[in-house]
C-alpha positions in Angstrom: -99.7 -14.8 34.2 -97.3 -17.2 32.1 -94.7 -16.5 34.5 -96.5 -18.8 37.2 -96.6 -21.7 34.9 -94.0 -24.0 36.0 -94.5 -26.6 33.7 -91.7 -25.9 31.3 -89.5 -24.0 33.4 -89.4 -26.6 35.9 -87.9 -29.2 33.7 -85.5 -26.6 32.2 -84.4 -26.1 35.4 -84.2 -29.5 36.7 -82.1 -30.4 33.2 -80.0 -27.8 33.4 -78.8 -28.5 37.3 -78.3 -32.2 36.1 -75.8 -31.0 33.5 -73.9 -28.8 36.2 -73.7 -31.6 38.7 -73.6 -34.9 36.3 -71.3 -34.0 33.3 -69.2 -30.3 34.1 -67.7 -31.9 37.3 -66.1 -34.7 35.5 -64.8 -32.5 32.7 -63.2 -30.0 34.8 -61.5 -32.8 37.0 -60.0 -34.5 34.1 -58.2 -31.2 33.2 -54.3 -31.4 33.2 -52.4 -28.4 33.9 -49.6 -27.8 31.7 -47.5 -26.7 34.9 -47.6 -29.7 37.2 -45.3 -28.8 40.5 -42.3 -30.9 41.3 -41.6 -32.9 44.1 -38.7 -31.2 45.8 -36.6 -32.6 48.7 -36.2 -31.1 52.1 -32.4 -31.4 51.9 -30.4 -27.7 51.0 -28.0 -28.5 48.6 -24.4 -27.7 49.9 -22.9 -24.3 48.8 -19.7 -24.8 46.5 -16.3 -23.3 48.1 -14.9 -20.7 46.6 -12.0 -20.6 44.4 -9.9 -17.7 45.4 -6.6 -17.8 43.1 -5.1 -14.9 44.6 -5.1 -16.4 48.6 
């Protein structure tokens, strides 16, 4: 049975895992998102008083 001969398939498996563990993570981690979150302050802005012209 040719499926039981591991010679070519083992090398394909090892090479594919080398690609997955060495090349792809560096490409994924180098990706830059367009919408980076901006750091916000913890201070709440004070509300502006209303100018009631009839009071």
